[in-house]
Predicted model as a PDB file, atoms N, CA, C, CB and O in Angstrom, pLDDT in the B-factor column:
MODEL        1                                                                  
ATOM      1  N   MET A   1     124.162 110.073 108.662  1.00 43.00           N  
ATOM      2  CA  MET A   1     124.139 110.717 107.360  1.00 43.00           C  
ATOM      3  C   MET A   1     124.912 109.861 106.361  1.00 43.00           C  
ATOM      4  CB  MET A   1     124.732 112.145 107.440  1.00 43.00           C  
ATOM      5  O   MET A   1     125.993 109.361 106.672  1.00 43.00           O  
ATOM      6  N   ASN A   2     124.366 109.696 105.183  1.00 51.00           N  
ATOM      7  CA  ASN A   2     124.995 108.900 104.138  1.00 51.00           C  
ATOM      8  C   ASN A   2     126.145 109.696 103.517  1.00 51.00           C  
ATOM      9  CB  ASN A   2     123.958 108.490 103.055  1.00 51.00           C  
ATOM     10  O   ASN A   2     125.956 110.834 103.087  1.00 51.00           O  
ATOM     11  N   SER A   3     127.327 109.096 103.472  1.00 57.00           N  
ATOM     12  CA  SER A   3     128.496 109.809 102.955  1.00 57.00           C  
ATOM     13  C   SER A   3     128.462 109.979 101.432  1.00 57.00           C  
ATOM     14  CB  SER A   3     129.760 109.074 103.356  1.00 57.00           C  
ATOM     15  O   SER A   3     129.275 110.721 100.881  1.00 57.00           O  
ATOM     16  N   ASN A   4     127.528 109.297 100.742  1.00 62.00           N  
ATOM     17  CA  ASN A   4     127.426 109.417  99.291  1.00 62.00           C  
ATOM     18  C   ASN A   4     126.588 110.614  98.864  1.00 62.00           C  
ATOM     19  CB  ASN A   4     126.840 108.154  98.710  1.00 62.00           C  
ATOM     20  O   ASN A   4     126.570 110.959  97.682  1.00 62.00           O  
ATOM     21  N   LYS A   5     125.900 111.247  99.792  1.00 74.00           N  
ATOM     22  CA  LYS A   5     125.052 112.383  99.452  1.00 74.00           C  
ATOM     23  C   LYS A   5     125.857 113.674  99.469  1.00 74.00           C  
ATOM     24  CB  LYS A   5     123.868 112.481 100.422  1.00 74.00           C  
ATOM     25  O   LYS A   5     126.745 113.865 100.300  1.00 74.00           O  
ATOM     26  N   ILE A   6     125.529 114.545  98.541  1.00 76.00           N  
ATOM     27  CA  ILE A   6     126.181 115.848  98.442  1.00 76.00           C  
ATOM     28  C   ILE A   6     125.102 116.894  98.676  1.00 76.00           C  
ATOM     29  CB  ILE A   6     126.895 116.050  97.042  1.00 76.00           C  
ATOM     30  O   ILE A   6     124.031 116.832  98.072  1.00 76.00           O  
ATOM     31  N   THR A   7     125.380 117.851  99.550  1.00 80.00           N  
ATOM     32  CA  THR A   7     124.400 118.890  99.829  1.00 80.00           C  
ATOM     33  C   THR A   7     124.272 119.829  98.635  1.00 80.00           C  
ATOM     34  CB  THR A   7     124.787 119.675 101.092  1.00 80.00           C  
ATOM     35  O   THR A   7     125.117 119.846  97.740  1.00 80.00           O  
ATOM     36  N   LEU A   8     123.206 120.600  98.646  1.00 81.00           N  
ATOM     37  CA  LEU A   8     122.980 121.556  97.578  1.00 81.00           C  
ATOM     38  C   LEU A   8     124.114 122.589  97.525  1.00 81.00           C  
ATOM     39  CB  LEU A   8     121.626 122.254  97.767  1.00 81.00           C  
ATOM     40  O   LEU A   8     124.565 122.957  96.441  1.00 81.00           O  
ATOM     41  N   GLN A   9     124.571 123.052  98.684  1.00 88.00           N  
ATOM     42  CA  GLN A   9     125.680 124.008  98.746  1.00 88.00           C  
ATOM     43  C   GLN A   9     126.953 123.407  98.154  1.00 88.00           C  
ATOM     44  CB  GLN A   9     125.929 124.448 100.199  1.00 88.00           C  
ATOM     45  O   GLN A   9     127.661 124.067  97.394  1.00 88.00           O  
ATOM     46  N   GLU A  10     127.239 122.162  98.502  1.00 85.00           N  
ATOM     47  CA  GLU A  10     128.425 121.489  97.962  1.00 85.00           C  
ATOM     48  C   GLU A  10     128.310 121.317  96.450  1.00 85.00           C  
ATOM     49  CB  GLU A  10     128.622 120.118  98.636  1.00 85.00           C  
ATOM     50  O   GLU A  10     129.301 121.433  95.729  1.00 85.00           O  
ATOM     51  N   THR A  11     127.109 121.043  95.979  1.00 84.00           N  
ATOM     52  CA  THR A  11     126.877 120.900  94.543  1.00 84.00           C  
ATOM     53  C   THR A  11     127.162 122.207  93.824  1.00 84.00           C  
ATOM     54  CB  THR A  11     125.439 120.448  94.268  1.00 84.00           C  
ATOM     55  O   THR A  11     127.797 122.208  92.769  1.00 84.00           O  
ATOM     56  N   MET A  12     126.703 123.316  94.381  1.00 88.00           N  
ATOM     57  CA  MET A  12     126.950 124.618  93.766  1.00 88.00           C  
ATOM     58  C   MET A  12     128.445 124.955  93.772  1.00 88.00           C  
ATOM     59  CB  MET A  12     126.156 125.713  94.499  1.00 88.00           C  
ATOM     60  O   MET A  12     128.967 125.482  92.790  1.00 88.00           O  
ATOM     61  N   GLN A  13     129.122 124.654  94.865  1.00 91.00           N  
ATOM     62  CA  GLN A  13     130.559 124.907  94.935  1.00 91.00           C  
ATOM     63  C   GLN A  13     131.322 124.042  93.935  1.00 91.00           C  
ATOM     64  CB  GLN A  13     131.076 124.650  96.354  1.00 91.00           C  
ATOM     65  O   GLN A  13     132.274 124.502  93.304  1.00 91.00           O  
ATOM     66  N   LEU A  14     130.904 122.805  93.796  1.00 89.00           N  
ATOM     67  CA  LEU A  14     131.536 121.906  92.830  1.00 89.00           C  
ATOM     68  C   LEU A  14     131.317 122.404  91.408  1.00 89.00           C  
ATOM     69  CB  LEU A  14     130.988 120.478  92.981  1.00 89.00           C  
ATOM     70  O   LEU A  14     132.217 122.324  90.571  1.00 89.00           O  
ATOM     71  N   HIS A  15     130.141 122.910  91.139  1.00 88.00           N  
ATOM     72  CA  HIS A  15     129.844 123.474  89.820  1.00 88.00           C  
ATOM     73  C   HIS A  15     130.747 124.671  89.537  1.00 88.00           C  
ATOM     74  CB  HIS A  15     128.360 123.890  89.729  1.00 88.00           C  
ATOM     75  O   HIS A  15     131.250 124.824  88.424  1.00 88.00           O  
ATOM     76  N   GLN A  16     130.951 125.512  90.536  1.00 93.00           N  
ATOM     77  CA  GLN A  16     131.829 126.673  90.380  1.00 93.00           C  
ATOM     78  C   GLN A  16     133.275 126.234  90.120  1.00 93.00           C  
ATOM     79  CB  GLN A  16     131.762 127.567  91.636  1.00 93.00           C  
ATOM     80  O   GLN A  16     133.954 126.802  89.265  1.00 93.00           O  
ATOM     81  N   LEU A  17     133.741 125.227  90.857  1.00 92.00           N  
ATOM     82  CA  LEU A  17     135.096 124.713  90.636  1.00 92.00           C  
ATOM     83  C   LEU A  17     135.240 124.127  89.233  1.00 92.00           C  
ATOM     84  CB  LEU A  17     135.443 123.650  91.688  1.00 92.00           C  
ATOM     85  O   LEU A  17     136.279 124.285  88.591  1.00 92.00           O  
ATOM     86  N   LEU A  18     134.206 123.459  88.767  1.00 92.00           N  
ATOM     87  CA  LEU A  18     134.226 122.889  87.421  1.00 92.00           C  
ATOM     88  C   LEU A  18     134.335 123.989  86.371  1.00 92.00           C  
ATOM     89  CB  LEU A  18     132.968 122.044  87.176  1.00 92.00           C  
ATOM     90  O   LEU A  18     135.094 123.858  85.411  1.00 92.00           O  
ATOM     91  N   ASN A  19     133.588 125.059  86.546  1.00 93.00           N  
ATOM     92  CA  ASN A  19     133.677 126.185  85.611  1.00 93.00           C  
ATOM     93  C   ASN A  19     135.071 126.806  85.616  1.00 93.00           C  
ATOM     94  CB  ASN A  19     132.632 127.250  85.961  1.00 93.00           C  
ATOM     95  O   ASN A  19     135.617 127.119  84.557  1.00 93.00           O  
ATOM     96  N   GLU A  20     135.644 126.983  86.795  1.00 93.00           N  
ATOM     97  CA  GLU A  20     136.989 127.557  86.887  1.00 93.00           C  
ATOM     98  C   GLU A  20     138.026 126.647  86.237  1.00 93.00           C  
ATOM     99  CB  GLU A  20     137.362 127.810  88.351  1.00 93.00           C  
ATOM    100  O   GLU A  20     138.946 127.133  85.578  1.00 93.00           O  
ATOM    101  N   LYS A  21     137.891 125.340  86.411  1.00 93.00           N  
ATOM    102  CA  LYS A  21     138.830 124.393  85.811  1.00 93.00           C  
ATOM    103  C   LYS A  21     138.705 124.419  84.288  1.00 93.00           C  
ATOM    104  CB  LYS A  21     138.583 122.964  86.349  1.00 93.00           C  
ATOM    105  O   LYS A  21     139.711 124.311  83.586  1.00 93.00           O  
ATOM    106  N   ASN A  22     137.491 124.559  83.772  1.00 93.00           N  
ATOM    107  CA  ASN A  22     137.295 124.667  82.325  1.00 93.00           C  
ATOM    108  C   ASN A  22     137.985 125.907  81.767  1.00 93.00           C  
ATOM    109  CB  ASN A  22     135.800 124.704  81.989  1.00 93.00           C  
ATOM    110  O   ASN A  22     138.588 125.859  80.696  1.00 93.00           O  
ATOM    111  N   ILE A  23     137.894 127.002  82.488  1.00 94.00           N  
ATOM    112  CA  ILE A  23     138.551 128.238  82.057  1.00 94.00           C  
ATOM    113  C   ILE A  23     140.061 128.048  82.041  1.00 94.00           C  
ATOM    114  CB  ILE A  23     138.167 129.415  82.982  1.00 94.00           C  
ATOM    115  O   ILE A  23     140.731 128.534  81.130  1.00 94.00           O  
ATOM    116  N   ARG A  24     140.613 127.345  83.038  1.00 92.00           N  
ATOM    117  CA  ARG A  24     142.063 127.095  83.080  1.00 92.00           C  
ATOM    118  C   ARG A  24     142.514 126.267  81.881  1.00 92.00           C  
ATOM    119  CB  ARG A  24     142.447 126.378  84.386  1.00 92.00           C  
ATOM    120  O   ARG A  24     143.584 126.508  81.323  1.00 92.00           O  
ATOM    121  N   VAL A  25     141.694 125.289  81.487  1.00 94.00           N  
ATOM    122  CA  VAL A  25     142.038 124.467  80.323  1.00 94.00           C  
ATOM    123  C   VAL A  25     142.057 125.326  79.066  1.00 94.00           C  
ATOM    124  CB  VAL A  25     141.038 123.295  80.161  1.00 94.00           C  
ATOM    125  O   VAL A  25     142.980 125.231  78.256  1.00 94.00           O  
ATOM    126  N   ILE A  26     141.051 126.154  78.906  1.00 94.00           N  
ATOM    127  CA  ILE A  26     140.978 127.019  77.725  1.00 94.00           C  
ATOM    128  C   ILE A  26     142.192 127.943  77.656  1.00 94.00           C  
ATOM    129  CB  ILE A  26     139.678 127.851  77.743  1.00 94.00           C  
ATOM    130  O   ILE A  26     142.810 128.087  76.602  1.00 94.00           O  
ATOM    131  N   LYS A  27     142.529 128.566  78.785  1.00 93.00           N  
ATOM    132  CA  LYS A  27     143.692 129.460  78.810  1.00 93.00           C  
ATOM    133  C   LYS A  27     144.985 128.718  78.491  1.00 93.00           C  
ATOM    134  CB  LYS A  27     143.809 130.134  80.173  1.00 93.00           C  
ATOM    135  O   LYS A  27     145.806 129.202  77.712  1.00 93.00           O  
ATOM    136  N   ALA A  28     145.166 127.541  79.093  1.00 92.00           N  
ATOM    137  CA  ALA A  28     146.394 126.779  78.860  1.00 92.00           C  
ATOM    138  C   ALA A  28     146.508 126.362  77.397  1.00 92.00           C  
ATOM    139  CB  ALA A  28     146.436 125.540  79.766  1.00 92.00           C  
ATOM    140  O   ALA A  28     147.595 126.410  76.821  1.00 92.00           O  
ATOM    141  N   LYS A  29     145.398 125.955  76.795  1.00 93.00           N  
ATOM    142  CA  LYS A  29     145.429 125.562  75.385  1.00 93.00           C  
ATOM    143  C   LYS A  29     145.741 126.759  74.487  1.00 93.00           C  
ATOM    144  CB  LYS A  29     144.088 124.932  74.976  1.00 93.00           C  
ATOM    145  O   LYS A  29     146.476 126.624  73.509  1.00 93.00           O  
ATOM    146  N   LEU A  30     145.195 127.913  74.809  1.00 94.00           N  
ATOM    147  CA  LEU A  30     145.480 129.111  74.025  1.00 94.00           C  
ATOM    148  C   LEU A  30     146.947 129.519  74.133  1.00 94.00           C  
ATOM    149  CB  LEU A  30     144.586 130.258  74.477  1.00 94.00           C  
ATOM    150  O   LEU A  30     147.581 129.857  73.134  1.00 94.00           O  
ATOM    151  N   VAL A  31     147.474 129.486  75.342  1.00 93.00           N  
ATOM    152  CA  VAL A  31     148.865 129.888  75.567  1.00 93.00           C  
ATOM    153  C   VAL A  31     149.831 128.899  74.917  1.00 93.00           C  
ATOM    154  CB  VAL A  31     149.155 129.997  77.074  1.00 93.00           C  
ATOM    155  O   VAL A  31     150.907 129.291  74.467  1.00 93.00           O  
ATOM    156  N   GLN A  32     149.456 127.623  74.866  1.00 91.00           N  
ATOM    157  CA  GLN A  32     150.329 126.621  74.238  1.00 91.00           C  
ATOM    158  C   GLN A  32     150.674 127.001  72.802  1.00 91.00           C  
ATOM    159  CB  GLN A  32     149.660 125.242  74.263  1.00 91.00           C  
ATOM    160  O   GLN A  32     151.790 126.762  72.342  1.00 91.00           O  
ATOM    161  N   GLY A  33     149.724 127.585  72.107  1.00 89.00           N  
ATOM    162  CA  GLY A  33     149.972 127.987  70.731  1.00 89.00           C  
ATOM    163  C   GLY A  33     150.929 129.160  70.596  1.00 89.00           C  
ATOM    164  O   GLY A  33     151.461 129.406  69.514  1.00 89.00           O  
ATOM    165  N   LEU A  34     151.151 129.882  71.681  1.00 93.00           N  
ATOM    166  CA  LEU A  34     152.012 131.057  71.648  1.00 93.00           C  
ATOM    167  C   LEU A  34     153.403 130.812  72.232  1.00 93.00           C  
ATOM    168  CB  LEU A  34     151.354 132.175  72.388  1.00 93.00           C  
ATOM    169  O   LEU A  34     154.291 131.656  72.111  1.00 93.00           O  
ATOM    170  N   VAL A  35     153.585 129.653  72.864  1.00 93.00           N  
ATOM    171  CA  VAL A  35     154.825 129.365  73.578  1.00 93.00           C  
ATOM    172  C   VAL A  35     155.790 128.604  72.672  1.00 93.00           C  
ATOM    173  CB  VAL A  35     154.539 128.556  74.861  1.00 93.00           C  
ATOM    174  O   VAL A  35     155.407 127.646  72.002  1.00 93.00           O  
ATOM    175  N   PHE A  36     157.050 129.048  72.664  1.00 94.00           N  
ATOM    176  CA  PHE A  36     158.065 128.384  71.863  1.00 94.00           C  
ATOM    177  C   PHE A  36     158.989 127.506  72.710  1.00 94.00           C  
ATOM    178  CB  PHE A  36     158.880 129.414  71.112  1.00 94.00           C  
ATOM    179  O   PHE A  36     159.611 126.580  72.189  1.00 94.00           O  
ATOM    180  N   ASP A  37     159.079 127.786  73.994  1.00 94.00           N  
ATOM    181  CA  ASP A  37     159.919 126.999  74.891  1.00 94.00           C  
ATOM    182  C   ASP A  37     159.280 125.627  75.114  1.00 94.00           C  
ATOM    183  CB  ASP A  37     160.125 127.738  76.245  1.00 94.00           C  
ATOM    184  O   ASP A  37     158.135 125.537  75.558  1.00 94.00           O  
ATOM    185  N   GLN A  38     160.011 124.572  74.808  1.00 95.00           N  
ATOM    186  CA  GLN A  38     159.469 123.207  74.885  1.00 95.00           C  
ATOM    187  C   GLN A  38     159.161 122.783  76.324  1.00 95.00           C  
ATOM    188  CB  GLN A  38     160.452 122.220  74.263  1.00 95.00           C  
ATOM    189  O   GLN A  38     158.196 122.055  76.559  1.00 95.00           O  
ATOM    190  N   ASP A  39     159.961 123.228  77.273  1.00 95.00           N  
ATOM    191  CA  ASP A  39     159.711 122.884  78.672  1.00 95.00           C  
ATOM    192  C   ASP A  39     158.400 123.512  79.163  1.00 95.00           C  
ATOM    193  CB  ASP A  39     160.888 123.346  79.555  1.00 95.00           C  
ATOM    194  O   ASP A  39     157.600 122.864  79.838  1.00 95.00           O  
ATOM    195  N   LEU A  40     158.203 124.763  78.815  1.00 94.00           N  
ATOM    196  CA  LEU A  40     156.974 125.442  79.206  1.00 94.00           C  
ATOM    197  C   LEU A  40     155.768 124.826  78.501  1.00 94.00           C  
ATOM    198  CB  LEU A  40     157.067 126.941  78.892  1.00 94.00           C  
ATOM    199  O   LEU A  40     154.703 124.670  79.100  1.00 94.00           O  
ATOM    200  N   ARG A  41     155.937 124.483  77.249  1.00 94.00           N  
ATOM    201  CA  ARG A  41     154.848 123.849  76.492  1.00 94.00           C  
ATOM    202  C   ARG A  41     154.481 122.503  77.128  1.00 94.00           C  
ATOM    203  CB  ARG A  41     155.257 123.652  75.000  1.00 94.00           C  
ATOM    204  O   ARG A  41     153.302 122.164  77.230  1.00 94.00           O  
ATOM    205  N   ALA A  42     155.495 121.740  77.553  1.00 94.00           N  
ATOM    206  CA  ALA A  42     155.248 120.451  78.214  1.00 94.00           C  
ATOM    207  C   ALA A  42     154.529 120.652  79.546  1.00 94.00           C  
ATOM    208  CB  ALA A  42     156.574 119.695  78.438  1.00 94.00           C  
ATOM    209  O   ALA A  42     153.640 119.880  79.903  1.00 94.00           O  
ATOM    210  N   LEU A  43     154.917 121.681  80.265  1.00 94.00           N  
ATOM    211  CA  LEU A  43     154.256 121.995  81.531  1.00 94.00           C  
ATOM    212  C   LEU A  43     152.792 122.359  81.308  1.00 94.00           C  
ATOM    213  CB  LEU A  43     154.981 123.142  82.243  1.00 94.00           C  
ATOM    214  O   LEU A  43     151.921 121.927  82.063  1.00 94.00           O  
ATOM    215  N   LEU A  44     152.524 123.140  80.291  1.00 93.00           N  
ATOM    216  CA  LEU A  44     151.148 123.502  79.962  1.00 93.00           C  
ATOM    217  C   LEU A  44     150.335 122.268  79.559  1.00 93.00           C  
ATOM    218  CB  LEU A  44     151.127 124.541  78.831  1.00 93.00           C  
ATOM    219  O   LEU A  44     149.168 122.144  79.931  1.00 93.00           O  
ATOM    220  N   GLU A  45     150.943 121.373  78.813  1.00 93.00           N  
ATOM    221  CA  GLU A  45     150.252 120.142  78.413  1.00 93.00           C  
ATOM    222  C   GLU A  45     149.943 119.274  79.626  1.00 93.00           C  
ATOM    223  CB  GLU A  45     151.098 119.352  77.401  1.00 93.00           C  
ATOM    224  O   GLU A  45     148.883 118.654  79.709  1.00 93.00           O  
ATOM    225  N   LYS A  46     150.887 119.240  80.568  1.00 94.00           N  
ATOM    226  CA  LYS A  46     150.658 118.487  81.804  1.00 94.00           C  
ATOM    227  C   LYS A  46     149.472 119.093  82.576  1.00 94.00           C  
ATOM    228  CB  LYS A  46     151.944 118.483  82.690  1.00 94.00           C  
ATOM    229  O   LYS A  46     148.639 118.360  83.109  1.00 94.00           O  
ATOM    230  N   GLU A  47     149.402 120.406  82.634  1.00 92.00           N  
ATOM    231  CA  GLU A  47     148.288 121.093  83.285  1.00 92.00           C  
ATOM    232  C   GLU A  47     146.965 120.746  82.601  1.00 92.00           C  
ATOM    233  CB  GLU A  47     148.513 122.617  83.269  1.00 92.00           C  
ATOM    234  O   GLU A  47     145.962 120.507  83.272  1.00 92.00           O  
ATOM    235  N   VAL A  48     146.964 120.718  81.285  1.00 94.00           N  
ATOM    236  CA  VAL A  48     145.748 120.393  80.537  1.00 94.00           C  
ATOM    237  C   VAL A  48     145.301 118.966  80.845  1.00 94.00           C  
ATOM    238  CB  VAL A  48     145.979 120.566  79.018  1.00 94.00           C  
ATOM    239  O   VAL A  48     144.122 118.727  81.104  1.00 94.00           O  
ATOM    240  N   GLN A  49     146.232 118.022  80.819  1.00 94.00           N  
ATOM    241  CA  GLN A  49     145.883 116.624  81.085  1.00 94.00           C  
ATOM    242  C   GLN A  49     145.359 116.452  82.514  1.00 94.00           C  
ATOM    243  CB  GLN A  49     147.106 115.714  80.854  1.00 94.00           C  
ATOM    244  O   GLN A  49     144.386 115.732  82.742  1.00 94.00           O  
ATOM    245  N   HIS A  50     146.006 117.111  83.466  1.00 94.00           N  
ATOM    246  CA  HIS A  50     145.541 117.045  84.855  1.00 94.00           C  
ATOM    247  C   HIS A  50     144.145 117.662  84.974  1.00 94.00           C  
ATOM    248  CB  HIS A  50     146.535 117.771  85.800  1.00 94.00           C  
ATOM    249  O   HIS A  50     143.293 117.144  85.696  1.00 94.00           O  
ATOM    250  N   SER A  51     143.921 118.745  84.277  1.00 93.00           N  
ATOM    251  CA  SER A  51     142.621 119.411  84.315  1.00 93.00           C  
ATOM    252  C   SER A  51     141.532 118.524  83.725  1.00 93.00           C  
ATOM    253  CB  SER A  51     142.681 120.740  83.562  1.00 93.00           C  
ATOM    254  O   SER A  51     140.420 118.472  84.249  1.00 93.00           O  
ATOM    255  N   TYR A  52     141.849 117.827  82.635  1.00 94.00           N  
ATOM    256  CA  TYR A  52     140.867 116.908  82.041  1.00 94.00           C  
ATOM    257  C   TYR A  52     140.462 115.833  83.043  1.00 94.00           C  
ATOM    258  CB  TYR A  52     141.437 116.253  80.764  1.00 94.00           C  
ATOM    259  O   TYR A  52     139.285 115.492  83.154  1.00 94.00           O  
ATOM    260  N   HIS A  53     141.435 115.305  83.766  1.00 94.00           N  
ATOM    261  CA  HIS A  53     141.141 114.286  84.778  1.00 94.00           C  
ATOM    262  C   HIS A  53     140.256 114.869  85.886  1.00 94.00           C  
ATOM    263  CB  HIS A  53     142.452 113.725  85.379  1.00 94.00           C  
ATOM    264  O   HIS A  53     139.288 114.239  86.312  1.00 94.00           O  
ATOM    265  N   THR A  54     140.595 116.061  86.342  1.00 93.00           N  
ATOM    266  CA  THR A  54     139.818 116.714  87.394  1.00 93.00           C  
ATOM    267  C   THR A  54     138.403 117.018  86.919  1.00 93.00           C  
ATOM    268  CB  THR A  54     140.509 118.003  87.846  1.00 93.00           C  
ATOM    269  O   THR A  54     137.444 116.806  87.661  1.00 93.00           O  
ATOM    270  N   ILE A  55     138.262 117.509  85.701  1.00 93.00           N  
ATOM    271  CA  ILE A  55     136.945 117.811  85.141  1.00 93.00           C  
ATOM    272  C   ILE A  55     136.102 116.545  85.089  1.00 93.00           C  
ATOM    273  CB  ILE A  55     137.076 118.433  83.731  1.00 93.00           C  
ATOM    274  O   ILE A  55     134.914 116.573  85.411  1.00 93.00           O  
ATOM    275  N   SER A  56     136.705 115.448  84.690  1.00 93.00           N  
ATOM    276  CA  SER A  56     135.984 114.173  84.646  1.00 93.00           C  
ATOM    277  C   SER A  56     135.498 113.770  86.044  1.00 93.00           C  
ATOM    278  CB  SER A  56     136.886 113.066  84.056  1.00 93.00           C  
ATOM    279  O   SER A  56     134.361 113.328  86.209  1.00 93.00           O  
ATOM    280  N   SER A  57     136.357 113.924  87.029  1.00 92.00           N  
ATOM    281  CA  SER A  57     135.976 113.589  88.408  1.00 92.00           C  
ATOM    282  C   SER A  57     134.857 114.488  88.916  1.00 92.00           C  
ATOM    283  CB  SER A  57     137.186 113.698  89.335  1.00 92.00           C  
ATOM    284  O   SER A  57     133.906 114.010  89.534  1.00 92.00           O  
ATOM    285  N   PHE A  58     134.968 115.790  88.658  1.00 89.00           N  
ATOM    286  CA  PHE A  58     133.931 116.728  89.079  1.00 89.00           C  
ATOM    287  C   PHE A  58     132.596 116.415  88.398  1.00 89.00           C  
ATOM    288  CB  PHE A  58     134.359 118.170  88.767  1.00 89.00           C  
ATOM    289  O   PHE A  58     131.538 116.477  89.025  1.00 89.00           O  
ATOM    290  N   THR A  59     132.660 116.079  87.115  1.00 91.00           N  
ATOM    291  CA  THR A  59     131.443 115.762  86.376  1.00 91.00           C  
ATOM    292  C   THR A  59     130.761 114.530  86.962  1.00 91.00           C  
ATOM    293  CB  THR A  59     131.760 115.539  84.892  1.00 91.00           C  
ATOM    294  O   THR A  59     129.539 114.502  87.104  1.00 91.00           O  
ATOM    295  N   ASN A  60     131.546 113.518  87.299  1.00 89.00           N  
ATOM    296  CA  ASN A  60     130.976 112.319  87.911  1.00 89.00           C  
ATOM    297  C   ASN A  60     130.318 112.639  89.251  1.00 89.00           C  
ATOM    298  CB  ASN A  60     132.057 111.256  88.101  1.00 89.00           C  
ATOM    299  O   ASN A  60     129.238 112.131  89.555  1.00 89.00           O  
ATOM    300  N   LEU A  61     130.970 113.479  90.048  1.00 85.00           N  
ATOM    301  CA  LEU A  61     130.379 113.873  91.328  1.00 85.00           C  
ATOM    302  C   LEU A  61     129.071 114.640  91.132  1.00 85.00           C  
ATOM    303  CB  LEU A  61     131.368 114.726  92.124  1.00 85.00           C  
ATOM    304  O   LEU A  61     128.107 114.426  91.867  1.00 85.00           O  
ATOM    305  N   LEU A  62     129.042 115.522  90.151  1.00 85.00           N  
ATOM    306  CA  LEU A  62     127.817 116.276  89.887  1.00 85.00           C  
ATOM    307  C   LEU A  62     126.689 115.367  89.410  1.00 85.00           C  
ATOM    308  CB  LEU A  62     128.081 117.363  88.850  1.00 85.00           C  
ATOM    309  O   LEU A  62     125.529 115.579  89.762  1.00 85.00           O  
ATOM    310  N   LEU A  63     127.020 114.370  88.621  1.00 87.00           N  
ATOM    311  CA  LEU A  63     125.995 113.421  88.178  1.00 87.00           C  
ATOM    312  C   LEU A  63     125.439 112.629  89.356  1.00 87.00           C  
ATOM    313  CB  LEU A  63     126.570 112.464  87.124  1.00 87.00           C  
ATOM    314  O   LEU A  63     124.236 112.377  89.427  1.00 87.00           O  
ATOM    315  N   LYS A  64     126.309 112.239  90.273  1.00 82.00           N  
ATOM    316  CA  LYS A  64     125.853 111.540  91.481  1.00 82.00           C  
ATOM    317  C   LYS A  64     124.969 112.455  92.329  1.00 82.00           C  
ATOM    318  CB  LYS A  64     127.062 111.044  92.312  1.00 82.00           C  
ATOM    319  O   LYS A  64     123.963 112.019  92.889  1.00 82.00           O  
ATOM    320  N   ALA A  65     125.357 113.719  92.413  1.00 78.00           N  
ATOM    321  CA  ALA A  65     124.561 114.680  93.189  1.00 78.00           C  
ATOM    322  C   ALA A  65     123.189 114.859  92.554  1.00 78.00           C  
ATOM    323  CB  ALA A  65     125.287 116.044  93.288  1.00 78.00           C  
ATOM    324  O   ALA A  65     122.180 114.934  93.256  1.00 78.00           O  
ATOM    325  N   LYS A  66     123.150 114.927  91.242  1.00 79.00           N  
ATOM    326  CA  LYS A  66     121.875 115.076  90.538  1.00 79.00           C  
ATOM    327  C   LYS A  66     120.974 113.885  90.814  1.00 79.00           C  
ATOM    328  CB  LYS A  66     122.103 115.230  89.026  1.00 79.00           C  
ATOM    329  O   LYS A  66     119.784 114.050  91.081  1.00 79.00           O  
ATOM    330  N   GLU A  67     121.539 112.682  90.751  1.00 79.00           N  
ATOM    331  CA  GLU A  67     120.765 111.479  91.043  1.00 79.00           C  
ATOM    332  C   GLU A  67     120.243 111.501  92.478  1.00 79.00           C  
ATOM    333  CB  GLU A  67     121.618 110.225  90.810  1.00 79.00           C  
ATOM    334  O   GLU A  67     119.094 111.145  92.739  1.00 79.00           O  
ATOM    335  N   SER A  68     121.094 111.918  93.391  1.00 74.00           N  
ATOM    336  CA  SER A  68     120.707 111.989  94.801  1.00 74.00           C  
ATOM    337  C   SER A  68     119.581 112.999  95.014  1.00 74.00           C  
ATOM    338  CB  SER A  68     121.917 112.359  95.669  1.00 74.00           C  
ATOM    339  O   SER A  68     118.637 112.728  95.756  1.00 74.00           O  
ATOM    340  N   LEU A  69     119.677 114.161  94.369  1.00 72.00           N  
ATOM    341  CA  LEU A  69     118.635 115.174  94.510  1.00 72.00           C  
ATOM    342  C   LEU A  69     117.316 114.702  93.909  1.00 72.00           C  
ATOM    343  CB  LEU A  69     119.073 116.478  93.850  1.00 72.00           C  
ATOM    344  O   LEU A  69     116.248 114.992  94.447  1.00 72.00           O  
ATOM    345  N   GLN A  70     117.389 113.978  92.798  1.00 76.00           N  
ATOM    346  CA  GLN A  70     116.178 113.498  92.163  1.00 76.00           C  
ATOM    347  C   GLN A  70     115.502 112.436  93.036  1.00 76.00           C  
ATOM    348  CB  GLN A  70     116.493 112.933  90.769  1.00 76.00           C  
ATOM    349  O   GLN A  70     114.274 112.371  93.091  1.00 76.00           O  
ATOM    350  N   LYS A  71     116.290 111.611  93.713  1.00 77.00           N  
ATOM    351  CA  LYS A  71     115.736 110.601  94.605  1.00 77.00           C  
ATOM    352  C   LYS A  71     115.030 111.255  95.792  1.00 77.00           C  
ATOM    353  CB  LYS A  71     116.842 109.657  95.098  1.00 77.00           C  
ATOM    354  O   LYS A  71     113.984 110.786  96.238  1.00 77.00           O  
ATOM    355  N   ASN A  72     115.615 112.346  96.298  1.00 71.00           N  
ATOM    356  CA  ASN A  72     115.063 113.036  97.463  1.00 71.00           C  
ATOM    357  C   ASN A  72     114.013 114.078  97.108  1.00 71.00           C  
ATOM    358  CB  ASN A  72     116.168 113.690  98.232  1.00 71.00           C  
ATOM    359  O   ASN A  72     113.347 114.611  97.995  1.00 71.00           O  
ATOM    360  N   LYS A  73     113.857 114.378  95.817  1.00 66.00           N  
ATOM    361  CA  LYS A  73     112.860 115.339  95.334  1.00 66.00           C  
ATOM    362  C   LYS A  73     112.976 116.679  96.040  1.00 66.00           C  
ATOM    363  CB  LYS A  73     111.459 114.784  95.523  1.00 66.00           C  
ATOM    364  O   LYS A  73     111.997 117.211  96.563  1.00 66.00           O  
ATOM    365  N   ILE A  74     114.192 117.216  96.045  1.00 51.00           N  
ATOM    366  CA  ILE A  74     114.416 118.525  96.675  1.00 51.00           C  
ATOM    367  C   ILE A  74     114.028 119.604  95.723  1.00 51.00           C  
ATOM    368  CB  ILE A  74     115.876 118.704  97.112  1.00 51.00           C  
ATOM    369  O   ILE A  74     114.136 120.786  96.050  1.00 51.00           O  
TER     370      ILE A  74                                                      
ENDMDL                                                                          
END                                                                             
């Protein structure tokens, strides 16, 4: 089995994780506007930056999965 291929189930799970990560970014950005403590605000910003990196990675994996599915005509 080729390790570069992602199953349909894995693709759906990755899509769900991507949606959940997007929701976390939205919540963190909203809360940042309400927080006055600088340490907490910095922590929220760190969460947002980490989430952006994760979202980028998930998106790349989904694009690879899409290419793989199109090649296999599933």
